[in-house]
Structure formats: C-alpha cells, structure tokens
C-alpha positions as CSV (number, residue, x, y, z in Angstrom):
1,M,-87.3,-230.8,-25.0
2,T,-87.1,-232.9,-21.8
3,S,-89.2,-235.9,-21.1
4,P,-91.5,-235.9,-18.0
5,S,-89.0,-238.2,-16.1
6,L,-86.3,-235.6,-16.6
7,A,-87.8,-232.7,-14.8
8,V,-86.7,-230.9,-11.6
9,G,-88.6,-232.4,-8.7
10,N,-88.9,-235.9,-10.2
11,H,-87.2,-238.9,-8.5
12,L,-84.8,-241.5,-9.7
13,R,-83.4,-244.6,-8.0
14,I,-79.6,-244.8,-8.1
15,R,-76.7,-245.7,-5.8
16,C,-75.9,-243.0,-3.3
17,S,-72.1,-242.5,-2.8
18,T,-72.6,-241.6,0.8
19,C,-75.2,-244.2,1.9
20,K,-73.5,-246.9,-0.3
21,R,-76.9,-248.2,-1.2
22,V,-79.5,-247.7,-4.0
23,Q,-81.7,-244.9,-2.8
24,L,-84.3,-242.5,-4.1
25,H,-82.8,-239.2,-5.3
26,L,-84.5,-235.9,-6.1
27,I,-83.5,-234.2,-9.4
28,T,-82.6,-230.6,-8.3
29,A,-81.1,-229.2,-11.5
30,L,-81.1,-229.9,-15.3
31,S,-78.6,-228.6,-17.8
32,G,-79.2,-228.9,-21.6
33,G,-81.9,-231.6,-21.1
34,R,-79.6,-233.7,-18.9
35,I,-79.6,-234.2,-15.1
36,D,-77.0,-231.9,-13.5
37,Q,-77.7,-232.1,-9.7
38,I,-79.4,-234.6,-7.5
39,Q,-80.1,-234.9,-3.8
40,C,-80.4,-238.2,-1.8
41,K,-83.8,-238.5,0.0
42,V,-82.1,-240.4,2.9
43,C,-78.9,-238.6,3.8
44,Q,-79.9,-235.3,2.1
45,R,-76.5,-235.0,0.4
46,A,-76.6,-232.9,-2.8
47,R,-74.1,-233.9,-5.6
48,K,-73.5,-233.6,-9.3
49,Y,-75.2,-236.4,-11.2
50,R,-73.0,-239.0,-12.9
51,A,-74.6,-241.5,-15.2
52,P,-74.0,-245.2,-14.3
53,K,-70.8,-246.6,-15.8
54,G,-71.3,-247.7,-19.4
55,A,-74.7,-246.2,-19.8
56,D,-73.7,-243.8,-22.6
57,A,-71.1,-246.2,-24.1
58,S,-73.5,-249.1,-24.2
59,A,-76.2,-247.1,-25.9
60,K,-73.8,-245.7,-28.4
61,R,-72.4,-249.3,-29.1
62,R,-76.0,-250.6,-29.6
63,R,-76.7,-247.8,-32.1
64,E,-73.5,-248.5,-34.0
65,E,-74.2,-252.3,-34.1
66,A,-77.7,-251.8,-35.3
67,A,-76.5,-249.5,-38.1
68,E,-73.9,-252.0,-39.1
69,A,-76.1,-255.1,-38.7
70,V,-76.2,-257.3,-41.8
71,S,-78.9,-260.0,-42.1
72,P,-77.7,-263.6,-41.8
73,E,-79.0,-264.3,-45.2
74,V,-76.8,-261.7,-46.8
75,T,-73.8,-263.0,-45.0
76,W,-74.7,-266.6,-46.0
77,K,-75.1,-265.6,-49.7
78,K,-71.6,-263.9,-49.8
79,L,-70.1,-267.0,-48.2
80,M,-71.9,-269.3,-50.6
81,D,-70.7,-267.3,-53.6
82,A,-67.1,-267.5,-52.4
83,S,-67.5,-271.3,-51.9
84,A,-69.4,-272.0,-55.2
85,S,-66.6,-274.0,-56.7
86,K,-66.4,-276.5,-53.7
87,S,-68.6,-279.6,-53.4
88,S,-70.7,-280.0,-50.3
89,I,-69.8,-282.4,-47.5
90,P,-72.6,-284.2,-45.6
91,Y,-72.6,-283.1,-42.0
92,T,-71.8,-285.8,-39.4
93,F,-70.6,-285.0,-35.9
94,D,-67.6,-287.5,-36.2
95,K,-66.0,-285.6,-39.1
96,Q,-63.3,-282.9,-38.7
97,Y,-64.0,-279.8,-40.8
98,Q,-61.7,-277.1,-42.1
99,L,-62.3,-273.4,-42.4
100,H,-64.5,-272.5,-45.4
101,D,-65.8,-276.1,-45.9
102,L,-69.2,-276.3,-47.5
103,I,-71.5,-278.4,-45.4
104,K,-74.9,-280.0,-46.2
105,H,-76.9,-280.3,-43.0
106,D,-80.1,-282.4,-43.0
107,T,-82.1,-279.7,-41.0
108,F,-80.4,-276.4,-41.9
109,G,-79.3,-277.0,-45.5
110,L,-76.1,-275.7,-47.0
111,G,-73.7,-273.8,-44.7
112,V,-70.1,-272.6,-44.7
113,V,-67.6,-273.1,-41.8
114,T,-66.7,-269.6,-40.6
115,S,-64.6,-270.5,-37.6
116,L,-63.3,-273.4,-35.5
117,P,-63.5,-272.2,-31.8
118,G,-62.4,-275.5,-30.4
119,P,-61.1,-278.9,-31.5
120,D,-64.6,-280.4,-31.4
121,K,-66.7,-277.3,-32.5
122,A,-67.3,-275.5,-35.8
123,K,-69.2,-272.3,-36.3
124,V,-71.3,-272.7,-39.5
125,A,-73.2,-269.9,-41.3
126,F,-76.5,-271.1,-42.6
127,K,-79.2,-269.1,-44.4
128,E,-81.1,-268.6,-41.1
129,G,-78.0,-267.6,-39.1
130,E,-74.8,-268.9,-37.6
131,L,-74.8,-272.1,-35.5
132,L,-72.2,-273.8,-33.4
133,L,-72.0,-277.5,-34.4
134,I,-70.1,-280.3,-32.7
135,C,-67.6,-282.2,-34.8
136,N,-64.6,-284.5,-34.6
137,R,-66.1,-286.8,-31.9
C-alpha cells in the first residue's frame, strides 16, 4: 500500500538534471509502490525517477546498526570482566595509559581504555558510554 505522499499527481522537491536546480516535480507513474516517473514543473522534462545517492544505502545501514546496537553498559560489563584481575589506576591527565588499563575516574567511575587515537588521547569505556579523555600532558 502506498502512502499519500507517494501517489500519482503529488509533488516532491528534488534536483532537476536539466535545470540543475532543486525544483518541484510531479509524480507521473508509480511501480510497485515506488516512484517510477517524474516531470519537472519548470522545464516540463519527464524522466525516470532516481532516488538521491545514498538514500537506500543509508537507510539500510541505519537499520543494520540499530539491530546490532549493544548498550554501553553491556560493553562495559564485558570489558570489566576481562580486566577483573587488574588493579585500577586513578585518572590524571598527565599519566600515559596503555590499552586495556583499568581507570578510576572521579566523575565517571571505573572504565577500561579501549583505544589510543593519539599520543595525548585515550578512549575509555565507562558504564554510561565511551569517552575521549586527555592524557600524557
């Protein structure tokens, strides 16, 4: 079943390949619940409809990411279990950290270093989520 915005005779605003500008287009044909043909209201050129680049791919990617999404707390628990034998290091911005170090932050609590994106940065997974902290200064 098609939605009211996907009906022959309705309009949509997209870039016209002839006018080279975003123009109002008339939907002239549908096929299988999708727009098949459109016509520019300015130059009157009729053409096959092509979805904007990345429209289908980005929607598919968002659905996949949502299905695979794991809460930060679950990730944090797994990392904490793996680092259970280590003792925690109090966080200070002048200390250099290693991957998988267990850090005790005054505000965020216990966390585990997950990556070192730069010489003075450490990504740390806390219960509330992952944060980028400064270090080695």
